[in-house]
N, C-alpha and C positions, 0 to 999 in steps of 0.2 A: 504493500500500500504506500509506504514511504517513497519507494523508488518511482511509483506511478505519479505521485504528487510532484516529485522532483522533476520528472520528465515533462509534465505539464507546464511547470514553471519555466523550464528551459525553452519549450516550444513558444511560450508567450514572449520570452525574451527575444527570440529570433523574430517573431511576428512584429514586435514593436520596433526592432531595429530595421526590419524590412520596410515598415510603414514610414519610418523616419527618412529612409533612402528615397522612397517614392515621393514624399512630401518635399524633400530638398531638390530632387532632380526632375520632378514632373514626370508625366507619362504614367502608364499603368502596366509596366512589365513586371508582373507579380513573380514570375519564375526567376527573372534576373535579379530582382531585389531580394528574393528569398535566398538564392545562392550566394549573393554578395554578403548578406547579413550573416549567414551561417559561417562563411569563411572568416569574416571579421571577428566573430565570436569564438571561432575554433570549435564549432558544434556542427559537425558534418554528418552525424549519424542520421540515417534515413528516418528512423522513428521519432526524431526530434524536430523534423521539418514541419512547420505549420501549413495548414491548408490555405488556399486563396481566401476562403471566407474568414479565417482567423486573421489574416493580414488585412483584409478589408475592415474588419471590426477595429483592429488596432489603428488603421489609418483614420477612421472616423474619430476615434479618441484623440489622435494626434492633432487633427484639424480643429477639434473643439477646444483643445488646450492651447495650441500654439498659433493657429491661423484664424482665430475668431474675428479678427479685424479685416481680413482680406478674402478668405475663402467663400463666405456667404455671398459677397458681392460678385465674385467671379462666377459662382454657380448661377446666380440670378441672371447675369448677362448671357451665359451659355443657354439657359433655359428659354430666355426670350428669343434668341436666335433659332433655337430648335423649334419653338412655337411658330415662328415665321416660315421656316422651311416646311414644317408639317402642314401648315395652311396652304402654302403654294403647291404642295404635292399631295393634296388631300385625296385625289382620285386613286392614289395607290395605297390607301388605308395605312398610312405610316404609323409605326410603333417605335417609340424611343426606348433605347436600351443603354447599357453601359453606365459609366460614372455620372453622366448628367442626369440619368434617371434615378440612380440610387443615392445621389447627393454627395458623392465624394469627389466630384470634379473640381478642378482648380484652374488657374490661368493657363496651365500647360496642357489642358485636356482637349480632346476633340469631341465632336458630337456624332453619335452613331444611331442610324435609323434603319429599321427593317421596312422595306417597301414590298408590296405584293402585286404581281402582274403576271399576265399570261406569258409575256416575253420581255426580256430586258430592253428590246428595241423601243417598246412603248415609252419607257422612261427617257431614252435618248431623244425621242421626238419631243417630249415635254421640255427637256433641258434646252434643246435647240430653240423651241418656241419662246422660252424665257431668256434666251441669249446668255446662258450660263455655261462657261467652259468646264470641262471635266477631264479627269485622268482615270483610266480604267485599270483595275487589277482584279485578280481572282482571290477568293478567300475560302479556306477549307473550314467547314462547319461540321460539328459533331451532332449526331442525332441519337435517339434512343437505340439501345442494342449495339452500341459502338459503331453505328453506321456513320459514314462520312460522305459529304457532298461538297463539290466545288461550286461556289456561287459567285456571280459577278458583283463587284463593288465599284461604285463610281465616286471619286473624290472631288468635291467642289469646295469653294471657300466663300465665306461671308464674314466681312469685317475682320479679316485675317484669321478667322477660325476655320479649321478643317472640319468638313461635314462628310461622313462616310455613309453612302447610300448603298446598302446591300439589298439586291433584288432577289426575292424568294418567290417560288411558285405559290399559287393561291392555296394549295393544299397545306402549306406550312402554317397557315393561320391556325390550324387545328392541331398540328404536330410540329411545334417550333423547335429550333436548334437548342442544344444544351448550353447553358451558361458556363463559361470557364471559371466563374467565381463560385456559384452555388452548386454546380454539377446537376442542376435541375433544368427542365425545359424553360427557356427564356422567351416569353411572349412579349415582354416589354409593356409599355403603357401607351394608350391612345392620347390624342390631343385633348380630349375631354378630361382625362385623368391628369394630364400635365397642367391644364388650367386650374384644376382643383388644388394641385400641389402648390402652384404659384400663389394662389389666393390664401392658402392656409398659413 
């Protein structure tokens, strides 16, 4: 029992060090931050490494304690930009995911949206109509039963903020990809729910 408590304490130590790295450097590379934190602390045993969810919890605490004067304003700005993007792309039933959704976003974060369409080309036509330039890349997403799929992601910018638009087939509305943080299906939130968050 004592060893178990000690291991939990060490896991939390790594989690909080990883959170500090994420807060200092920006971005949301949980794997990289976890590895760097474990190396710094000399705690590389596999059973001591915290999960992404544990690191996210530590990051929330870090922001509450040390970034209370800046992080909420950064999050508000990002959510406003996300709202505008979701309104402009409403025909694709956008769902907000990632750090802007869960509240851990800061000035270095991007905005991530799932869009649903029969084909990715329909989004491209919309971006052309809006005169919005984009850069395309592919993203590997995990689904239930360890299934993986490559999905197209289109990167656009608004007010120097990167917005990542991942186009999913319509069926993914009912069977969304797995979140790398919670390891559960990540359906995200709709514009209506985002508005409620911003008003609360």
